[in-house]
C-alpha positions as CSV (number, residue, x, y, z in Angstrom):
1,M,82.1,212.2,-146.9
2,V,84.8,214.4,-145.3
3,L,84.2,215.2,-141.6
4,D,84.9,218.8,-140.6
5,V,87.4,218.5,-137.7
6,S,86.9,222.0,-136.3
7,S,83.1,221.6,-136.3
8,L,83.3,218.2,-134.6
9,K,85.7,219.5,-132.0
10,L,83.4,222.5,-131.3
11,T,80.4,220.2,-131.1
12,L,82.3,218.0,-128.6
13,G,83.2,221.0,-126.5
14,I,79.6,222.1,-126.4
15,V,78.4,218.6,-125.5
16,A,81.0,218.4,-122.7
17,L,80.1,221.9,-121.4
18,T,76.4,221.0,-121.4
19,L,76.9,217.7,-119.6
20,S,79.3,219.4,-117.2
21,A,76.7,222.0,-116.2
22,L,74.1,219.3,-115.8
23,F,76.2,217.1,-113.6
24,Y,77.5,220.0,-111.6
25,G,73.9,220.5,-110.5
26,S,73.9,216.8,-109.5
27,Y,77.1,217.3,-107.6
28,R,75.8,220.4,-105.8
29,R,72.7,218.4,-104.8
30,T,74.3,215.1,-103.8
31,G,77.9,216.0,-102.9
32,S,78.9,212.8,-104.7
33,P,82.7,212.7,-105.2
34,Y,82.2,210.8,-108.5
35,S,80.0,213.6,-109.9
36,G,82.6,216.1,-108.9
37,W,85.4,214.2,-110.7
38,W,83.1,213.7,-113.7
39,C,82.4,217.4,-113.9
40,L,86.1,218.2,-113.8
41,A,86.8,215.6,-116.5
42,L,84.2,217.1,-118.8
43,G,85.5,220.6,-118.1
44,L,89.0,219.5,-119.0
45,L,87.7,217.8,-122.2
46,M,85.9,221.0,-123.2
47,A,88.9,223.2,-122.5
48,G,91.2,220.9,-124.4
49,N,89.0,220.9,-127.5
50,V,88.7,224.7,-127.4
51,A,92.5,224.9,-127.3
52,Y,92.6,222.6,-130.4
53,L,90.5,225.1,-132.3
54,L,93.6,227.3,-132.4
55,T,95.5,224.7,-134.5
56,G,96.7,226.3,-137.7
57,T,97.0,229.7,-136.2
58,S,100.0,231.5,-134.7
59,Q,98.8,230.4,-131.3
60,Q,99.3,226.7,-132.1
61,V,102.7,226.7,-130.5
62,W,101.1,226.7,-127.0
63,A,97.5,225.7,-127.8
64,D,98.3,222.2,-129.0
65,P,100.5,221.2,-126.0
66,L,97.9,222.7,-123.7
67,G,95.1,220.8,-125.4
68,N,97.0,217.5,-125.2
69,A,97.7,218.0,-121.5
70,L,94.1,219.0,-120.7
71,L,92.7,215.9,-122.4
72,V,95.2,213.6,-120.5
73,A,94.2,215.4,-117.3
74,G,90.6,214.6,-118.1
75,A,91.3,210.9,-118.6
76,F,93.1,210.7,-115.3
77,S,90.2,212.6,-113.6
78,V,87.9,209.8,-114.8
79,W,90.3,207.4,-113.2
80,A,90.3,209.3,-109.9
81,G,86.5,209.5,-110.0
82,S,86.3,205.7,-110.6
83,R,88.6,205.2,-107.6
84,S,86.2,207.3,-105.4
85,L,83.5,204.8,-106.0
86,R,85.7,202.3,-104.1
87,L,86.3,205.0,-101.4
88,L,89.9,205.3,-102.6
89,S,91.7,208.7,-102.8
90,T,94.2,209.5,-105.6
91,S,97.5,211.3,-105.0
92,R,97.8,214.7,-106.5
93,W,101.2,213.9,-108.1
94,L,99.6,210.9,-109.9
95,L,97.0,213.2,-111.4
96,L,99.5,215.9,-112.4
97,A,102.3,213.6,-113.7
98,G,100.5,212.5,-116.9
99,P,99.5,216.1,-118.1
100,V,103.0,217.5,-117.2
101,V,104.8,214.7,-119.2
102,T,102.4,215.2,-122.1
103,A,102.9,219.0,-122.2
104,V,106.7,218.6,-122.1
105,A,106.7,215.9,-124.8
106,S,104.5,218.2,-127.0
107,A,106.7,221.3,-126.3
108,I,109.9,219.6,-127.4
109,E,108.6,218.4,-130.8
110,N,108.3,221.8,-132.5
111,P,104.6,222.5,-131.8
112,A,104.7,225.7,-133.9
113,S,104.7,223.7,-137.1
114,N,104.0,220.1,-136.0
115,V,100.3,219.6,-135.3
116,W,101.0,216.2,-133.9
117,S,103.8,217.3,-131.5
118,G,104.0,214.8,-128.6
119,G,101.4,212.7,-130.3
120,L,102.7,209.3,-129.2
121,V,103.0,210.3,-125.6
122,Y,99.5,211.9,-125.6
123,L,97.9,208.8,-127.2
124,A,99.7,206.4,-124.8
125,L,98.7,208.3,-121.6
126,M,95.1,208.7,-122.8
127,A,95.0,204.9,-123.2
128,V,96.6,204.4,-119.7
129,G,94.2,206.8,-117.9
130,L,91.1,205.3,-119.5
131,A,92.3,201.7,-118.9
132,L,92.9,202.5,-115.3
133,A,89.4,203.9,-115.0
134,A,87.9,200.8,-116.7
135,R,89.9,198.6,-114.2
136,E,88.6,200.5,-111.2
137,L,85.0,200.2,-112.4
138,A,85.4,196.5,-113.1
139,L,86.8,196.0,-109.6
140,L,83.5,197.3,-108.0
141,K,81.6,194.5,-106.4
142,P,78.5,193.5,-108.5
143,T,76.3,194.2,-105.5
144,E,77.5,197.8,-105.2
145,S,76.2,199.2,-108.5
146,Q,74.7,198.0,-111.8
147,A,75.3,201.4,-113.4
148,R,79.0,200.7,-113.5
149,Y,78.8,198.4,-116.5
150,P,78.2,200.9,-119.3
151,L,80.8,203.2,-117.7
152,A,83.4,200.3,-117.5
153,V,82.6,199.2,-121.1
154,S,82.8,202.7,-122.5
155,A,86.1,203.5,-120.7
156,G,87.4,200.1,-121.9
157,I,86.4,200.8,-125.5
158,L,88.1,204.2,-125.5
159,A,91.2,202.8,-123.8
160,V,91.5,200.1,-126.5
161,Y,90.8,202.7,-129.2
162,Y,93.5,205.0,-128.0
163,F,96.0,202.1,-127.7
164,A,95.3,201.0,-131.2
165,R,95.5,204.6,-132.4
166,G,98.9,204.9,-130.8
167,C,100.1,201.7,-132.4
168,V,99.0,202.8,-135.9
169,Y,100.5,206.2,-135.3
170,M,103.8,204.7,-134.3
171,V,103.8,202.4,-137.4
172,E,102.7,204.8,-140.2
173,G,102.5,208.2,-138.6
174,P,99.5,210.7,-138.6
175,D,99.4,210.9,-142.4
176,G,99.1,207.1,-143.0
177,P,96.1,205.7,-144.8
178,E,94.8,203.6,-141.8
179,F,95.3,206.4,-139.4
180,T,93.5,209.0,-141.4
181,T,90.7,206.6,-142.1
182,Y,90.0,205.1,-138.7
183,F,91.9,207.1,-136.2
184,S,91.7,210.7,-137.3
185,S,90.9,213.6,-135.0
186,A,87.4,213.8,-136.6
187,F,86.6,210.2,-136.1
188,T,87.9,210.4,-132.5
189,S,85.7,213.4,-131.7
190,M,82.7,211.6,-133.1
191,L,83.4,208.5,-131.1
192,T,83.9,210.5,-128.0
193,I,80.6,212.3,-128.4
194,V,78.8,209.0,-128.8
195,M,80.5,207.6,-125.7
196,L,79.6,210.7,-123.7
197,V,75.9,210.3,-124.5
198,I,76.0,206.6,-123.5
199,V,77.8,207.3,-120.3
200,S,75.6,210.2,-119.3
201,F,72.6,207.9,-118.7
202,S,74.6,206.0,-116.0
203,M,76.0,209.1,-114.3
204,T,72.9,210.1,-112.3
205,A,72.3,206.6,-111.1
206,L,75.9,206.3,-109.9
207,S,75.8,209.7,-108.2
208,N,72.6,208.8,-106.4
209,E,73.9,205.4,-105.4
210,Q,77.1,207.0,-103.9
211,L,74.9,209.5,-102.0
212,I,72.7,206.8,-100.6
213,N,75.7,204.6,-99.6
214,G,77.2,207.6,-97.8
215,L,74.0,208.3,-96.0
216,N,73.6,204.7,-95.0
217,D,77.2,204.6,-93.7
218,R,76.7,207.7,-91.6
219,A,73.5,206.4,-90.2
220,S,75.2,203.1,-89.1
221,R,78.3,204.7,-87.5
222,D,79.1,206.7,-84.4
223,G,79.9,210.2,-85.4
224,L,82.8,210.7,-83.0
225,T,84.7,207.4,-83.5
226,G,83.6,206.1,-86.9
227,L,82.9,202.7,-85.3
228,L,79.5,201.0,-85.6
229,N,76.8,202.5,-83.5
230,R,75.1,200.2,-80.9
231,T,72.0,199.4,-83.0
232,T,74.0,198.5,-86.1
233,F,76.5,196.5,-84.2
234,E,73.8,194.4,-82.6
235,E,72.1,193.8,-85.9
236,Q,75.3,192.8,-87.7
237,A,76.5,190.7,-84.7
238,E,73.2,188.8,-84.5
239,L,73.6,187.8,-88.2
240,E,77.2,186.9,-87.8
241,L,76.6,184.7,-84.8
242,R,73.9,182.8,-86.6
243,R,76.3,182.2,-89.5
244,L,79.0,181.1,-87.1
245,Q,76.6,178.8,-85.2
246,A,75.5,177.2,-88.5
247,A,79.2,176.6,-89.4
248,G,80.0,175.3,-85.9
249,S,82.6,178.0,-85.3
250,V,83.3,179.8,-82.0
251,S,83.4,183.5,-81.4
252,A,84.1,186.0,-78.6
253,V,82.7,189.2,-77.4
254,I,84.8,191.9,-75.7
255,L,83.3,194.8,-73.7
256,A,85.8,197.6,-73.0
257,D,85.4,200.6,-70.7
258,L,87.7,203.5,-70.2
259,D,88.7,203.7,-66.5
260,N,87.8,206.8,-64.5
261,F,86.6,208.6,-67.6
262,K,84.4,211.0,-65.7
263,A,87.5,212.3,-63.9
264,V,89.1,213.1,-67.3
265,N,86.0,215.2,-68.3
266,D,85.8,216.9,-64.9
267,A,89.5,217.8,-64.8
268,H,90.3,218.6,-68.4
269,G,86.9,219.2,-70.2
270,H,84.9,217.3,-72.7
271,A,87.3,218.0,-75.5
272,A,89.9,215.9,-73.6
273,G,87.4,213.1,-73.1
274,D,86.6,213.1,-76.8
275,A,90.3,212.9,-77.6
276,A,90.6,209.9,-75.4
277,I,87.6,208.2,-77.0
278,Q,88.9,208.8,-80.5
279,A,92.4,207.6,-79.5
280,F,91.0,204.4,-78.2
281,A,88.8,203.9,-81.3
282,A,91.9,204.4,-83.5
283,A,93.8,201.8,-81.4
284,C,90.9,199.4,-81.9
285,R,90.9,199.8,-85.7
286,A,94.7,199.2,-85.7
287,S,94.3,196.0,-83.6
288,I,91.3,194.1,-84.7
289,R,91.1,191.8,-87.8
290,H,89.2,192.7,-90.9
291,M,86.4,190.3,-90.1
292,D,85.8,191.6,-86.6
293,L,83.0,193.9,-85.7
294,A,83.7,197.0,-83.5
295,G,81.2,199.4,-82.1
296,R,80.7,202.2,-79.6
297,Y,78.3,200.7,-77.1
298,G,77.6,203.9,-75.2
299,G,79.6,206.8,-73.7
300,E,83.1,205.4,-73.0
301,E,82.1,201.8,-73.5
302,F,83.0,199.8,-76.6
303,I,82.1,196.3,-77.8
304,F,83.7,193.8,-80.2
305,L,82.6,190.6,-81.8
306,L,85.5,188.4,-82.9
307,P,84.4,185.5,-85.2
308,G,86.5,182.4,-84.8
309,A,88.3,183.8,-81.8
310,S,89.1,181.7,-78.7
311,E,89.5,183.1,-75.2
312,E,93.3,183.4,-75.7
313,S,92.9,185.2,-79.1
314,A,90.4,187.7,-77.6
315,E,92.8,188.4,-74.7
316,M,95.7,189.0,-77.2
317,I,93.6,191.4,-79.2
318,A,92.7,193.3,-76.0
319,E,96.4,193.5,-75.1
320,T,97.2,194.7,-78.6
321,I,94.7,197.5,-78.3
322,N,96.3,198.5,-75.0
323,L,99.7,198.6,-76.7
324,H,98.5,200.8,-79.5
325,L,96.8,203.1,-77.1
326,A,99.9,203.4,-75.0
327,S,102.0,204.3,-78.1
328,T,99.5,207.2,-78.9
329,R,100.7,210.6,-77.7
330,P,97.9,212.4,-75.8
331,P,97.3,216.1,-76.0
332,E,99.4,218.3,-73.7
333,G,98.4,218.3,-70.1
334,F,96.8,214.9,-69.5
335,R,97.2,211.2,-69.9
336,F,94.8,208.8,-71.6
337,P,92.9,206.7,-69.1
338,T,93.5,203.0,-68.7
339,V,91.0,200.4,-70.0
340,S,89.2,197.5,-68.4
341,Y,88.0,194.5,-70.5
342,G,85.4,191.8,-70.0
343,I,85.5,188.8,-72.4
344,A,82.9,186.1,-73.1
345,T,83.2,183.3,-75.6
346,S,80.5,181.2,-77.3
347,T,81.7,178.0,-75.7
348,N,78.2,177.0,-74.5
349,T,75.9,179.6,-76.2
350,A,75.9,181.7,-79.4
351,D,73.2,184.0,-78.1
352,L,74.4,187.6,-78.3
353,T,72.4,188.9,-75.3
354,A,73.8,186.1,-73.1
355,M,77.4,186.7,-74.3
356,I,77.1,190.5,-73.7
357,A,75.7,189.8,-70.2
358,A,78.6,187.5,-69.5
359,A,81.2,189.9,-70.8
360,D,79.6,192.7,-68.8
361,S,79.9,190.6,-65.6
362,A,83.6,190.0,-66.4
363,L,84.0,193.7,-67.0
364,Y,82.4,194.5,-63.6
365,E,84.9,192.0,-62.0
366,A,87.8,193.8,-63.8
367,K,86.6,197.1,-62.3
368,N,86.3,195.6,-58.8
369,L,89.8,194.1,-59.0
370,G,91.3,197.5,-59.5
371,R,90.7,198.3,-63.2
372,N,93.3,198.3,-66.1
373,R,93.0,194.6,-66.6
374,I,91.4,191.8,-68.7
375,V,89.0,189.4,-67.2
376,T,87.4,186.5,-69.0
377,A,83.9,185.1,-68.0
378,R,84.0,181.7,-66.5
379,T,82.9,178.7,-68.6
380,G,79.1,178.4,-68.7
381,T,78.3,181.7,-70.4
């Protein structure tokens, strides 16, 4: 049976267009970045196959290089979408480099008469883009999504297929018996259609999961600083303290309060106060360790739980926060306020309420001693 290449490419384009329209509705509803990238990838796949329909006409000279570039752009869009599931962004130049290289390689190999102009570069970059997507999906934590498995497997199968296709192309060319039997354009179009159908069943689940994760993240974080809100901090800190207590490990709590903060608001307005709070939060993120918990406790007050930290380690982290804040340039017309710190360790207790109370007493003492200082609660907290 001889497969009609043009019909299969047209069918693939229609399938891609239909799925793109369906998932665009999902993107409009959920705002999921992955849905957006997937819609873009499907649109590029559709446009590339439409360009290929001009092969054999006088327009082939530009249509084939364009089709190659669009399909490579689609593969790298799948990669960018997969990265978005791990909350990673992708540089624009990385997305454009592959399609541009593909278009140039196709343009210099006589595309007017050579229907496989730039074929090796095109096949290699398709394999690279899909392999990178499969890798990103495989790197997702098992607890983050079960829907990633069919996507990772499908991307991996297509990456291996394009790699094998490129190897056979390099050995025997596009007219070789193995290539025309197992790696022809018709067979590739049919395989892609099957993979699209399989993948589509996982897309809605992934988009919804990404939306839910985003909503949960926003609900647990302070809108101004991006740090944990008070409720979430206390919940996570309680769990962490229980774990540390079971492991026999120490910890420290730091309460930090911006000095004379009301004077900043009164003299310069609430926008200046917000800028000071955001600058302090940024200094905190730059100073604490990856295992530490940081939250906005209320107003201009912040709280930190430092697992495994001694009194000296907690003091060093507070000093590092001050250094980062001091190196931050404030808006024109005012200076960032200084900060007072109260520290309590779990030397005698791992009860969060008791540690916060001890840190609060130390913070009160720091204020009474003239502010802009670090005070550690006495042993017995």
